[in-house]
All heavy atoms as a GROMACS GRO file, in nm:
protein
  577
    1MET      N    1  -2.108   4.719   4.108
    1MET     CA    2  -2.047   4.625   4.214
    1MET      C    3  -1.905   4.678   4.244
    1MET      O    4  -1.820   4.674   4.160
    1MET     CB    5  -2.054   4.476   4.171
    1MET     CG    6  -1.999   4.378   4.256
    1MET     SD    7  -2.012   4.224   4.191
    1MET     CE    8  -2.000   4.119   4.333
    2ALA      N    9  -1.877   4.695   4.362
    2ALA     CA   10  -1.744   4.745   4.405
    2ALA      C   11  -1.655   4.620   4.420
    2ALA      O   12  -1.683   4.539   4.499
    2ALA     CB   13  -1.754   4.829   4.526
    3ARG      N   14  -1.535   4.638   4.360
    3ARG     CA   15  -1.440   4.532   4.377
    3ARG      C   16  -1.340   4.574   4.470
    3ARG      O   17  -1.306   4.697   4.486
    3ARG     CB   18  -1.368   4.504   4.242
    3ARG     CG   19  -1.457   4.441   4.138
    3ARG     CD   20  -1.376   4.388   4.024
    3ARG     NE   21  -1.463   4.338   3.921
    3ARG     CZ   22  -1.428   4.297   3.805
    3ARG    NH1   23  -1.309   4.319   3.761
    3ARG    NH2   24  -1.509   4.239   3.727
    4SER      N   25  -1.287   4.479   4.556
    4SER     CA   26  -1.182   4.510   4.642
    4SER      C   27  -1.049   4.553   4.568
    4SER      O   28  -1.036   4.523   4.454
    4SER     CB   29  -1.159   4.386   4.734
    4SER     OG   30  -1.103   4.289   4.668
    5ARG      N   31  -0.963   4.603   4.651
    5ARG     CA   32  -0.843   4.646   4.593
    5ARG      C   33  -0.762   4.520   4.545
    5ARG      O   34  -0.693   4.528   4.441
    5ARG     CB   35  -0.759   4.719   4.712
    5ARG     CG   36  -0.633   4.783   4.650
    5ARG     CD   37  -0.571   4.866   4.765
    5ARG     NE   38  -0.458   4.942   4.709
    5ARG     CZ   39  -0.383   5.021   4.784
    5ARG    NH1   40  -0.414   5.039   4.910
    5ARG    NH2   41  -0.284   5.078   4.733
    6ALA      N   42  -0.768   4.415   4.619
    6ALA     CA   43  -0.693   4.295   4.586
    6ALA      C   44  -0.746   4.226   4.455
    6ALA      O   45  -0.673   4.184   4.364
    6ALA     CB   46  -0.699   4.186   4.696
    7ALA      N   47  -0.877   4.239   4.437
    7ALA     CA   48  -0.940   4.185   4.320
    7ALA      C   49  -0.901   4.267   4.200
    7ALA      O   50  -0.879   4.213   4.087
    7ALA     CB   51  -1.093   4.187   4.327
    8LYS      N   52  -0.898   4.400   4.205
    8LYS     CA   53  -0.847   4.483   4.095
    8LYS      C   54  -0.711   4.455   4.061
    8LYS      O   55  -0.673   4.450   3.942
    8LYS     CB   56  -0.874   4.633   4.137
    8LYS     CG   57  -1.005   4.680   4.142
    8LYS     CD   58  -1.024   4.822   4.177
    8LYS     CE   59  -1.161   4.870   4.194
    8LYS     NZ   60  -1.168   5.016   4.236
    9ARG      N   61  -0.623   4.438   4.155
    9ARG     CA   62  -0.486   4.412   4.143
    9ARG      C   63  -0.459   4.276   4.071
    9ARG      O   64  -0.380   4.271   3.983
    9ARG     CB   65  -0.409   4.415   4.272
    9ARG     CG   66  -0.260   4.419   4.266
    9ARG     CD   67  -0.189   4.427   4.392
    9ARG     NE   68  -0.227   4.549   4.457
    9ARG     CZ   69  -0.217   4.565   4.587
    9ARG    NH1   70  -0.170   4.476   4.665
    9ARG    NH2   71  -0.257   4.684   4.641
   10PHE      N   72  -0.536   4.176   4.113
   10PHE     CA   73  -0.535   4.052   4.048
   10PHE      C   74  -0.582   4.052   3.903
   10PHE      O   75  -0.504   3.999   3.818
   10PHE     CB   76  -0.623   3.949   4.121
   10PHE     CG   77  -0.631   3.814   4.056
   10PHE    CD1   78  -0.532   3.727   4.070
   10PHE    CD2   79  -0.750   3.778   3.994
   10PHE    CE1   80  -0.542   3.603   4.013
   10PHE    CE2   81  -0.756   3.657   3.926
   10PHE     CZ   82  -0.653   3.570   3.942
   11LEU      N   83  -0.691   4.125   3.878
   11LEU     CA   84  -0.738   4.135   3.735
   11LEU      C   85  -0.633   4.212   3.648
   11LEU      O   86  -0.602   4.165   3.538
   11LEU     CB   87  -0.870   4.216   3.743
   11LEU     CG   88  -0.939   4.231   3.595
   11LEU    CD1   89  -0.965   4.092   3.548
   11LEU    CD2   90  -1.056   4.320   3.608
   12ARG      N   91  -0.575   4.319   3.700
   12ARG     CA   92  -0.475   4.388   3.627
   12ARG      C   93  -0.350   4.302   3.598
   12ARG      O   94  -0.299   4.302   3.486
   12ARG     CB   95  -0.431   4.514   3.714
   12ARG     CG   96  -0.322   4.599   3.637
   12ARG     CD   97  -0.280   4.705   3.722
   12ARG     NE   98  -0.189   4.640   3.836
   12ARG     CZ   99  -0.172   4.698   3.949
   12ARG    NH1  100  -0.221   4.813   3.986
   12ARG    NH2  101  -0.099   4.634   4.038
   13THR      N  102  -0.309   4.224   3.692
   13THR     CA  103  -0.194   4.142   3.672
   13THR      C  104  -0.228   4.026   3.568
   13THR      O  105  -0.134   4.006   3.484
   13THR     CB  106  -0.156   4.068   3.807
   13THR    OG1  107  -0.125   4.169   3.901
   13THR    CG2  108  -0.040   3.981   3.796
   14MET      N  109  -0.346   3.976   3.573
   14MET     CA  110  -0.382   3.875   3.472
   14MET      C  111  -0.393   3.938   3.329
   14MET      O  112  -0.334   3.872   3.239
   14MET     CB  113  -0.521   3.814   3.510
   14MET     CG  114  -0.515   3.728   3.633
   14MET     SD  115  -0.413   3.588   3.624
   14MET     CE  116  -0.493   3.496   3.493
   15VAL      N  117  -0.447   4.053   3.316
   15VAL     CA  118  -0.452   4.118   3.190
   15VAL      C  119  -0.311   4.149   3.129
   15VAL      O  120  -0.276   4.122   3.017
   15VAL     CB  121  -0.542   4.245   3.190
   15VAL    CG1  122  -0.534   4.333   3.063
   15VAL    CG2  123  -0.689   4.206   3.215
   16LEU      N  124  -0.225   4.206   3.224
   16LEU     CA  125  -0.088   4.232   3.176
   16LEU      C  126  -0.011   4.111   3.141
   16LEU      O  127   0.063   4.097   3.046
   16LEU     CB  128  -0.015   4.311   3.290
   16LEU     CG  129  -0.063   4.454   3.303
   16LEU    CD1  130   0.006   4.519   3.419
   16LEU    CD2  131  -0.038   4.537   3.186
   17GLY      N  132  -0.032   4.001   3.206
   17GLY     CA  133   0.034   3.866   3.180
   17GLY      C  134  -0.005   3.820   3.045
   17GLY      O  135   0.071   3.770   2.973
   18ILE      N  136  -0.146   3.828   3.027
   18ILE     CA  137  -0.184   3.772   2.892
   18ILE      C  138  -0.143   3.859   2.781
   18ILE      O  139  -0.103   3.807   2.672
   18ILE     CB  140  -0.346   3.773   2.899
   18ILE    CG1  141  -0.388   3.664   2.992
   18ILE    CG2  142  -0.397   3.747   2.751
   18ILE    CD1  143  -0.532   3.664   3.023
   19LEU      N  144  -0.137   3.998   2.807
   19LEU     CA  145  -0.078   4.088   2.695
   19LEU      C  146   0.064   4.055   2.676
   19LEU      O  147   0.109   4.067   2.562
   19LEU     CB  148  -0.107   4.222   2.727
   19LEU     CG  149  -0.251   4.276   2.715
   19LEU    CD1  150  -0.260   4.415   2.779
   19LEU    CD2  151  -0.300   4.266   2.578
   20ALA      N  152   0.144   4.029   2.772
   20ALA     CA  153   0.284   4.003   2.764
   20ALA      C  154   0.307   3.873   2.690
   20ALA      O  155   0.396   3.862   2.596
   20ALA     CB  156   0.351   4.000   2.902
   21LEU      N  157   0.232   3.769   2.708
   21LEU     CA  158   0.243   3.653   2.638
   21LEU      C  159   0.198   3.668   2.494
   21LEU      O  160   0.276   3.605   2.410
   21LEU     CB  161   0.145   3.538   2.706
   21LEU     CG  162   0.145   3.400   2.641
   21LEU    CD1  163   0.284   3.342   2.646
   21LEU    CD2  164   0.056   3.322   2.706
   22ALA      N  165   0.111   3.744   2.464
   22ALA     CA  166   0.063   3.769   2.327
   22ALA      C  167   0.182   3.843   2.260
   22ALA      O  168   0.201   3.815   2.135
   22ALA     CB  169  -0.069   3.845   2.320
   23THR      N  170   0.242   3.941   2.326
   23THR     CA  171   0.357   4.004   2.264
   23THR      C  172   0.471   3.912   2.236
   23THR      O  173   0.537   3.925   2.133
   23THR     CB  174   0.400   4.122   2.366
   23THR    OG1  175   0.292   4.212   2.376
   23THR    CG2  176   0.508   4.196   2.296
   24LEU      N  177   0.501   3.824   2.319
   24LEU     CA  178   0.613   3.729   2.301
   24LEU      C  179   0.579   3.637   2.180
   24LEU      O  180   0.672   3.602   2.107
   24LEU     CB  181   0.639   3.650   2.435
   24LEU     CG  182   0.702   3.716   2.542
   24LEU    CD1  183   0.708   3.630   2.667
   24LEU    CD2  184   0.839   3.759   2.502
   25ILE      N  185   0.459   3.595   2.158
   25ILE     CA  186   0.412   3.509   2.055
   25ILE      C  187   0.431   3.590   1.928
   25ILE      O  188   0.483   3.548   1.827
   25ILE     CB  189   0.279   3.440   2.080
   25ILE    CG1  190   0.279   3.349   2.186
   25ILE    CG2  191   0.224   3.383   1.948
   25ILE    CD1  192   0.143   3.303   2.227
   26TRP      N  193   0.384   3.713   1.932
   26TRP     CA  194   0.394   3.793   1.810
   26TRP      C  195   0.537   3.820   1.762
   26TRP      O  196   0.573   3.805   1.652
   26TRP     CB  197   0.320   3.927   1.833
   26TRP     CG  198   0.354   4.027   1.719
   26TRP    CD1  199   0.291   4.040   1.604
   26TRP    CD2  200   0.448   4.128   1.734
   26TRP    NE1  201   0.342   4.132   1.534
   26TRP    CE2  202   0.452   4.196   1.603
   26TRP    CE3  203   0.542   4.178   1.828
   26TRP    CZ2  204   0.527   4.308   1.581
   26TRP    CZ3  205   0.619   4.283   1.795
   26TRP    CH2  206   0.618   4.352   1.666
   27ALA      N  207   0.621   3.844   1.866
   27ALA     CA  208   0.762   3.863   1.838
   27ALA      C  209   0.831   3.746   1.784
   27ALA      O  210   0.913   3.753   1.695
   27ALA     CB  211   0.839   3.915   1.965
   28ALA      N  212   0.795   3.618   1.833
   28ALA     CA  213   0.857   3.505   1.786
   28ALA      C  214   0.820   3.481   1.643
   28ALA      O  215   0.898   3.437   1.556
   28ALA     CB  216   0.809   3.383   1.873
   29VAL      N  217   0.691   3.506   1.595
   29VAL     CA  218   0.645   3.489   1.472
   29VAL      C  219   0.700   3.591   1.381
   29VAL      O  220   0.753   3.567   1.265
   29VAL     CB  221   0.492   3.478   1.459
   29VAL    CG1  222   0.441   3.477   1.310
   29VAL    CG2  223   0.447   3.355   1.539
   30ASP      N  224   0.682   3.721   1.411
   30ASP     CA  225   0.710   3.826   1.323
   30ASP      C  226   0.858   3.864   1.317
   30ASP      O  227   0.918   3.877   1.210
   30ASP     CB  228   0.628   3.956   1.369
   30ASP     CG  229   0.640   4.069   1.262
   30ASP    OD1  230   0.614   4.041   1.141
   30ASP    OD2  231   0.676   4.175   1.302
   31GLN      N  232   0.930   3.873   1.425
   31GLN     CA  233   1.067   3.917   1.433
   31GLN      C  234   1.167   3.801   1.408
   31GLN      O  235   1.262   3.826   1.339
   31GLN     CB  236   1.095   3.973   1.571
   31GLN     CG  237   1.013   4.107   1.601
   31GLN     CD  238   1.034   4.217   1.506
   31GLN    OE1  239   1.147   4.243   1.470
   31GLN    NE2  240   0.932   4.286   1.477
   32PHE      N  241   1.140   3.683   1.460
   32PHE     CA  242   1.232   3.575   1.435
   32PHE      C  243   1.188   3.467   1.339
   32PHE      O  244   1.262   3.369   1.322
   32PHE     CB  245   1.254   3.516   1.589
   32PHE     CG  246   1.302   3.609   1.680
   32PHE    CD1  247   1.222   3.658   1.778
   32PHE    CD2  248   1.433   3.656   1.680
   32PHE    CE1  249   1.265   3.745   1.875
   32PHE    CE2  250   1.483   3.756   1.762
   32PHE     CZ  251   1.399   3.794   1.858
   33GLY      N  252   1.084   3.483   1.278
   33GLY     CA  253   1.038   3.385   1.172
   33GLY      C  254   1.005   3.240   1.213
   33GLY      O  255   1.010   3.149   1.139
   34VAL      N  256   0.954   3.239   1.346
   34VAL     CA  257   0.921   3.099   1.390
   34VAL      C  258   0.780   3.068   1.335
   34VAL      O  259   0.693   3.152   1.336
   34VAL     CB  260   0.902   3.101   1.540
   34VAL    CG1  261   0.866   2.959   1.594
   34VAL    CG2  262   1.047   3.131   1.595
   35SER      N  263   0.764   2.946   1.276
   35SER     CA  264   0.638   2.923   1.213
   35SER      C  265   0.533   2.889   1.315
   35SER      O  266   0.570   2.850   1.423
   35SER     CB  267   0.647   2.800   1.115
   35SER     OG  268   0.669   2.682   1.191
   36THR      N  269   0.408   2.918   1.278
   36THR     CA  270   0.298   2.892   1.376
   36THR      C  271   0.282   2.742   1.404
   36THR      O  272   0.237   2.705   1.504
   36THR     CB  273   0.163   2.949   1.322
   36THR    OG1  274   0.144   2.896   1.192
   36THR    CG2  275   0.168   3.097   1.316
   37ASP      N  276   0.318   2.657   1.310
   37ASP     CA  277   0.308   2.518   1.330
   37ASP      C  278   0.412   2.474   1.447
   37ASP      O  279   0.378   2.394   1.537
   37ASP     CB  280   0.346   2.437   1.210
   37ASP     CG  281   0.241   2.443   1.100
   37ASP    OD1  282   0.122   2.484   1.138
   37ASP    OD2  283   0.265   2.426   0.991
   38THR      N  284   0.525   2.536   1.443
   38THR     CA  285   0.625   2.505   1.546
   38THR      C  286   0.586   2.559   1.682
   38THR      O  287   0.600   2.496   1.778
   38THR     CB  288   0.760   2.567   1.504
   38THR    OG1  289   0.805   2.527   1.377
   38THR    CG2  290   0.865   2.542   1.607
   39LEU      N  291   0.525   2.673   1.680
   39LEU     CA  292   0.467   2.732   1.803
   39LEU      C  293   0.360   2.643   1.866
   39LEU      O  294   0.354   2.615   1.982
   39LEU     CB  295   0.422   2.871   1.782
   39LEU     CG  296   0.515   2.975   1.792
   39LEU    CD1  297   0.451   3.120   1.761
   39LEU    CD2  298   0.592   2.990   1.919
   40LEU      N  299   0.271   2.593   1.778
   40LEU     CA  300   0.158   2.500   1.826
   40LEU      C  301   0.222   2.380   1.879
   40LEU      O  302   0.170   2.322   1.984
   40LEU     CB  303   0.064   2.492   1.711
   40LEU     CG  304  -0.029   2.596   1.672
   40LEU    CD1  305  -0.120   2.570   1.558
   40LEU    CD2  306  -0.114   2.641   1.802
   41GLU      N  307   0.326   2.316   1.803
   41GLU     CA  308   0.370   2.203   1.862
   41GLU      C  309   0.449   2.214   1.994
   41GLU      O  310   0.427   2.135   2.078
   41GLU     CB  311   0.491   2.154   1.755
   41GLU     CG  312   0.548   2.028   1.774
   41GLU     CD  313   0.647   1.991   1.670
   41GLU    OE1  314   0.619   2.013   1.554
   41GLU    OE2  315   0.747   1.927   1.704
   42LEU      N  316   0.523   2.325   2.010
   42LEU     CA  317   0.585   2.354   2.132
   42LEU      C  318   0.477   2.367   2.246
   42LEU      O  319   0.487   2.325   2.360
   42LEU     CB  320   0.668   2.479   2.123
   42LEU     CG  321   0.797   2.453   2.035
   42LEU    CD1  322   0.874   2.590   2.021
   42LEU    CD2  323   0.895   2.353   2.110
   43ALA      N  324   0.375   2.450   2.212
   43ALA     CA  325   0.269   2.478   2.315
   43ALA      C  326   0.194   2.340   2.358
   43ALA      O  327   0.169   2.317   2.472
   43ALA     CB  328   0.163   2.570   2.259
   44LEU      N  329   0.180   2.254   2.260
   44LEU     CA  330   0.110   2.128   2.296
   44LEU      C  331   0.207   2.040   2.375
   44LEU      O  332   0.166   1.973   2.469
   44LEU     CB  333   0.079   2.049   2.160
   44LEU     CG  334   0.014   1.918   2.176
   44LEU    CD1  335  -0.125   1.931   2.251
   44LEU    CD2  336  -0.014   1.848   2.042
   45GLY      N  337   0.341   2.036   2.338
   45GLY     CA  338   0.432   1.962   2.421
   45GLY      C  339   0.443   2.015   2.562
   45GLY      O  340   0.447   1.934   2.653
   46ALA      N  341   0.436   2.145   2.578
   46ALA     CA  342   0.434   2.193   2.720
   46ALA      C  343   0.314   2.161   2.796
   46ALA      O  344   0.319   2.134   2.908
   46ALA     CB  345   0.453   2.351   2.710
   47LEU      N  346   0.196   2.168   2.727
   47LEU     CA  347   0.070   2.134   2.783
   47LEU      C  348   0.067   1.983   2.838
   47LEU      O  349   0.027   1.950   2.944
   47LEU     CB  350  -0.043   2.158   2.693
   47LEU     CG  351  -0.185   2.145   2.752
   47LEU    CD1  352  -0.208   2.239   2.850
   47LEU    CD2  353  -0.291   2.166   2.640
   48LEU      N  354   0.130   1.899   2.745
   48LEU     CA  355   0.132   1.755   2.781
   48LEU      C  356   0.223   1.732   2.897
   48LEU      O  357   0.202   1.654   2.982
   48LEU     CB  358   0.175   1.679   2.660
   48LEU     CG  359   0.074   1.658   2.541
   48LEU    CD1  360   0.131   1.588   2.424
   48LEU    CD2  361  -0.044   1.583   2.593
   49MET      N  362   0.341   1.810   2.903
   49MET     CA  363   0.434   1.786   3.013
   49MET      C  364   0.375   1.836   3.142
   49MET      O  365   0.395   1.778   3.242
   49MET     CB  366   0.563   1.864   2.980
   49MET     CG  367   0.646   1.797   2.878
   49MET     SD  368   0.676   1.612   2.898
   49MET     CE  369   0.781   1.624   3.042
   50VAL      N  370   0.299   1.942   3.139
   50VAL     CA  371   0.230   1.996   3.261
   50VAL      C  372   0.122   1.896   3.300
   50VAL      O  373   0.120   1.860   3.429
   50VAL     CB  374   0.172   2.129   3.232
   50VAL    CG1  375   0.069   2.166   3.345
   50VAL    CG2  376   0.270   2.237   3.217
   51GLY      N  377   0.055   1.849   3.209
   51GLY     CA  378  -0.043   1.734   3.245
   51GLY      C  379   0.021   1.613   3.315
   51GLY      O  380  -0.026   1.553   3.404
   52PHE      N  381   0.131   1.563   3.248
   52PHE     CA  382   0.206   1.461   3.305
   52PHE      C  383   0.254   1.488   3.445
   52PHE      O  384   0.258   1.398   3.531
   52PHE     CB  385   0.328   1.431   3.209
   52PHE     CG  386   0.428   1.313   3.262
   52PHE    CD1  387   0.378   1.179   3.256
   52PHE    CD2  388   0.540   1.351   3.310
   52PHE    CE1  389   0.458   1.087   3.304
   52PHE    CE2  390   0.626   1.245   3.366
   52PHE     CZ  391   0.581   1.109   3.362
   53ALA      N  392   0.310   1.606   3.472
   53ALA     CA  393   0.361   1.644   3.596
   53ALA      C  394   0.248   1.641   3.695
   53ALA      O  395   0.264   1.589   3.817
   53ALA     CB  396   0.426   1.775   3.598
   54ILE      N  397   0.120   1.689   3.668
   54ILE     CA  398   0.009   1.688   3.755
   54ILE      C  399  -0.028   1.546   3.790
   54ILE      O  400  -0.062   1.508   3.899
   54ILE     CB  401  -0.108   1.769   3.697
   54ILE    CG1  402  -0.070   1.915   3.694
   54ILE    CG2  403  -0.235   1.736   3.765
   54ILE    CD1  404  -0.162   2.006   3.619
   55VAL      N  405  -0.037   1.457   3.685
   55VAL     CA  406  -0.080   1.317   3.701
   55VAL      C  407   0.025   1.246   3.785
   55VAL      O  408  -0.013   1.172   3.883
   55VAL     CB  409  -0.101   1.250   3.573
   55VAL    CG1  410  -0.113   1.099   3.589
   55VAL    CG2  411  -0.223   1.307   3.499
   56ALA      N  412   0.160   1.266   3.765
   56ALA     CA  413   0.253   1.202   3.849
   56ALA      C  414   0.248   1.247   3.992
   56ALA      O  415   0.269   1.160   4.085
   56ALA     CB  416   0.392   1.240   3.785
   57ALA      N  417   0.226   1.380   4.016
   57ALA     CA  418   0.216   1.435   4.150
   57ALA      C  419   0.096   1.377   4.222
   57ALA      O  420   0.093   1.329   4.345
   57ALA     CB  421   0.207   1.587   4.154
   58ALA      N  422  -0.021   1.362   4.148
   58ALA     CA  423  -0.136   1.298   4.205
   58ALA      C  424  -0.115   1.151   4.244
   58ALA      O  425  -0.169   1.110   4.350
   58ALA     CB  426  -0.261   1.312   4.111
   59LEU      N  427  -0.057   1.077   4.157
   59LEU     CA  428  -0.025   0.936   4.183
   59LEU      C  429   0.072   0.922   4.308
   59LEU      O  430   0.049   0.837   4.399
   59LEU     CB  431   0.034   0.868   4.072
   59LEU     CG  432  -0.056   0.850   3.945
   59LEU    CD1  433   0.024   0.788   3.831
   59LEU    CD2  434  -0.172   0.748   3.988
   60PHE      N  435   0.170   1.012   4.320
   60PHE     CA  436   0.261   1.013   4.430
   60PHE      C  437   0.191   1.046   4.558
   60PHE      O  438   0.204   0.979   4.670
   60PHE     CB  439   0.376   1.118   4.412
   60PHE     CG  440   0.471   1.125   4.521
   60PHE    CD1  441   0.559   1.022   4.542
   60PHE    CD2  442   0.458   1.226   4.613
   60PHE    CE1  443   0.655   1.029   4.648
   60PHE    CE2  444   0.555   1.240   4.723
   60PHE     CZ  445   0.644   1.133   4.738
   61VAL      N  446   0.102   1.143   4.572
   61VAL     CA  447   0.020   1.181   4.684
   61VAL      C  448  -0.078   1.065   4.724
   61VAL      O  449  -0.086   1.028   4.840
   61VAL     CB  450  -0.054   1.303   4.666
   61VAL    CG1  451  -0.160   1.334   4.772
   61VAL    CG2  452   0.040   1.425   4.648
   62ALA      N  453  -0.134   1.006   4.621
   62ALA     CA  454  -0.228   0.889   4.651
   62ALA      C  455  -0.142   0.778   4.716
   62ALA      O  456  -0.190   0.712   4.813
   62ALA     CB  457  -0.296   0.840   4.517
   63LEU      N  458  -0.032   0.751   4.668
   63LEU     CA  459   0.058   0.638   4.721
   63LEU      C  460   0.091   0.683   4.859
   63LEU      O  461   0.096   0.604   4.940
   63LEU     CB  462   0.174   0.622   4.629
   63LEU     CG  463   0.278   0.521   4.668
   63LEU    CD1  464   0.219   0.380   4.670
   63LEU    CD2  465   0.403   0.525   4.591
   64TRP      N  466   0.136   0.805   4.877
   64TRP     CA  467   0.179   0.850   5.017
   64TRP      C  468   0.063   0.836   5.125
   64TRP      O  469   0.084   0.785   5.230
   64TRP     CB  470   0.229   0.993   5.000
   64TRP     CG  471   0.277   1.052   5.127
   64TRP    CD1  472   0.206   1.104   5.231
   64TRP    CD2  473   0.409   1.061   5.156
   64TRP    NE1  474   0.294   1.146   5.330
   64TRP    CE2  475   0.415   1.135   5.285
   64TRP    CE3  476   0.529   1.043   5.091
   64TRP    CZ2  477   0.533   1.164   5.345
   64TRP    CZ3  478   0.651   1.070   5.154
   64TRP    CH2  479   0.652   1.135   5.283
   65VAL      N  480  -0.054   0.887   5.081
   65VAL     CA  481  -0.162   0.873   5.167
   65VAL      C  482  -0.196   0.729   5.190
   65VAL      O  483  -0.235   0.694   5.313
   65VAL     CB  484  -0.286   0.957   5.108
   65VAL    CG1  485  -0.416   0.930   5.191
   65VAL    CG2  486  -0.257   1.101   5.116
   66GLY      N  487  -0.209   0.642   5.090
   66GLY     CA  488  -0.237   0.504   5.106
   66GLY      C  489  -0.137   0.431   5.204
   66GLY      O  490  -0.177   0.359   5.285
   67LEU      N  491  -0.008   0.462   5.181
   67LEU     CA  492   0.092   0.404   5.280
   67LEU      C  493   0.075   0.452   5.420
   67LEU      O  494   0.087   0.362   5.509
   67LEU     CB  495   0.231   0.431   5.226
   67LEU     CG  496   0.276   0.347   5.100
   67LEU    CD1  497   0.412   0.403   5.048
   67LEU    CD2  498   0.280   0.204   5.127
   68ARG      N  499   0.045   0.570   5.440
   68ARG     CA  500   0.020   0.626   5.572
   68ARG      C  501  -0.100   0.559   5.640
   68ARG      O  502  -0.088   0.522   5.758
   68ARG     CB  503   0.004   0.786   5.570
   68ARG     CG  504   0.132   0.849   5.542
   68ARG     CD  505   0.117   0.997   5.553
   68ARG     NE  506   0.080   1.033   5.698
   68ARG     CZ  507   0.034   1.150   5.744
   68ARG    NH1  508   0.021   1.249   5.644
   68ARG    NH2  509   0.009   1.170   5.865
   69ARG      N  510  -0.204   0.534   5.568
   69ARG     CA  511  -0.319   0.467   5.622
   69ARG      C  512  -0.298   0.323   5.659
   69ARG      O  513  -0.330   0.274   5.761
   69ARG     CB  514  -0.437   0.475   5.519
   69ARG     CG  515  -0.497   0.615   5.520
   69ARG     CD  516  -0.628   0.609   5.437
   69ARG     NE  517  -0.681   0.753   5.424
   69ARG     CZ  518  -0.784   0.781   5.352
   69ARG    NH1  519  -0.846   0.694   5.279
   69ARG    NH2  520  -0.831   0.905   5.358
   70LEU      N  521  -0.216   0.252   5.570
   70LEU     CA  522  -0.186   0.114   5.603
   70LEU      C  523  -0.092   0.108   5.732
   70LEU      O  524  -0.106   0.021   5.806
   70LEU     CB  525  -0.098   0.056   5.469
   70LEU     CG  526  -0.194   0.018   5.362
   70LEU    CD1  527  -0.109  -0.035   5.249
   70LEU    CD2  528  -0.287  -0.095   5.405
   71LEU      N  529  -0.006   0.193   5.740
   71LEU     CA  530   0.085   0.199   5.855
   71LEU      C  531   0.022   0.229   5.980
   71LEU      O  532   0.050   0.179   6.092
   71LEU     CB  533   0.211   0.280   5.831
   71LEU     CG  534   0.309   0.239   5.720
   71LEU    CD1  535   0.412   0.341   5.699
   71LEU    CD2  536   0.368   0.108   5.755
   72ARG      N  537  -0.080   0.317   5.981
   72ARG     CA  538  -0.152   0.360   6.100
   72ARG      C  539  -0.248   0.252   6.136
   72ARG      O  540  -0.268   0.228   6.259
   72ARG     CB  541  -0.238   0.481   6.074
   72ARG     CG  542  -0.150   0.611   6.075
   72ARG     CD  543  -0.242   0.726   6.071
   72ARG     NE  544  -0.163   0.849   6.057
   72ARG     CZ  545  -0.210   0.971   6.031
   72ARG    NH1  546  -0.329   0.980   5.996
   72ARG    NH2  547  -0.132   1.082   6.031
   73ARG      N  548  -0.301   0.172   6.054
   73ARG     CA  549  -0.391   0.061   6.078
   73ARG      C  550  -0.311  -0.048   6.159
   73ARG      O  551  -0.372  -0.122   6.240
   73ARG     CB  552  -0.460   0.004   5.961
   73ARG     CG  553  -0.558   0.094   5.908
   73ARG     CD  554  -0.642   0.032   5.792
   73ARG     NE  555  -0.730   0.128   5.732
   73ARG     CZ  556  -0.781   0.110   5.629
   73ARG    NH1  557  -0.758   0.008   5.544
   73ARG    NH2  558  -0.863   0.202   5.573
   74ARG      N  559  -0.190  -0.072   6.130
   74ARG     CA  560  -0.112  -0.176   6.193
   74ARG      C  561  -0.078  -0.148   6.340
   74ARG      O  562  -0.044  -0.234   6.410
   74ARG     CB  563   0.022  -0.199   6.114
   74ARG     CG  564  -0.004  -0.264   5.987
   74ARG     CD  565   0.121  -0.287   5.915
   74ARG     NE  566   0.104  -0.353   5.791
   74ARG     CZ  567   0.191  -0.386   5.700
   74ARG    NH1  568   0.316  -0.371   5.730
   74ARG    NH2  569   0.169  -0.450   5.586
   75ASP      N  570  -0.076  -0.013   6.378
   75ASP     CA  571  -0.041   0.025   6.514
   75ASP      C  572  -0.146  -0.005   6.613
   75ASP      O  573  -0.248  -0.027   6.612
   75ASP     CB  574   0.007   0.170   6.516
   75ASP     CG  575   0.139   0.199   6.444
   75ASP    OD1  576   0.211   0.088   6.425
   75ASP    OD2  577   0.163   0.311   6.410
   0.00000   0.00000   0.00000
């Protein structure tokens, strides 16, 4: 199956990004002595904050759309 040039570029970028992240984690553990427990705690905290931001944005959009519908019905 022939992939388009854009698909190949996307796949290459994803692989390089994952390898770069793995290198950063390895360097943090091996070179700087950061414990894996600390890394897991930081990763979990970042994941929770991203989830919180997504939920907050979804609530804001729902509120925005709801208010627009209410204001349009009154006109």
